[in-house]
N, C-alpha and C positions, 0 to 999 in steps of 0.2 A: 690851258682851262688850267683854273687851280684849285686840284682838287686836295683833297686827303682822303685815309684809310681810314676808318675806327673797328675796333672789336668789339662786341655783346661782351658783355662780362660775363654771361647768363652760357652760353653757350657758346662761343669764342667763332662765330660767325665774324668774320670777314668783309666789307665790302665799303668803298666810295660816299665821299659825301663832297657836296658841297659846301665853303665857310662861309658865304651871302643865304645862305639857306641857315644851316647852324646861327646861322648870327639874327635870325625871325625866326628860330625856335625856340630862343637863348638856350642852344650846343643839343635838346635833346634829341631822339630820334627813338622810332618802336623797330626794333628788328623786326622783318620778314620772319624768319626762321621759327622764332621763340615767343616774340612778343611782345617781349621785355621793355618797355620804355628805359632807357636812362642818358644819360650828361656823353655826347660821343670825341668833343673837347678831352674829357678827362683820359678816355682810351683809344689812345691814337698809336695806330700801330708804328714802330722805328721806321726814320725814314730809305733806310738800304731792308728792310724788310718790305716795304712798301713798294722799291720798286722793282723785286725781284715781284711781286703780288702781279704791279702790272706789265709784268715781260712776260706774264703765263696769262694776261687775258683770252680766249680766245677770240681769232678773231675772221670778220669773211672774208678777208681778203685773199684768203689760200685755199679758198672753196672752189678744190678738183671739177664738180660740177658744172660750175659755170663759166669756169676757162681749159676748152679739154686742152691735152697737147696733142701735135699729132706726131707719130710716128713716122721715120724716112724708113722709105724699104730700102 
């Protein structure tokens, strides 16, 4: 998956986008928080920040309710 992370210049919300979608929309996206339309390509997040953001995304794999741990007695 070849995705990028962009940041809304109005409210600073960061989110992921697919390059193919940006190309189809001429780079324009609408922020889901403040509804501002902006060019995602002009507001890319630095690669090192993007890696940190991706590592802190919630994961369904660590859901303890669906994977109970049995304790030995």
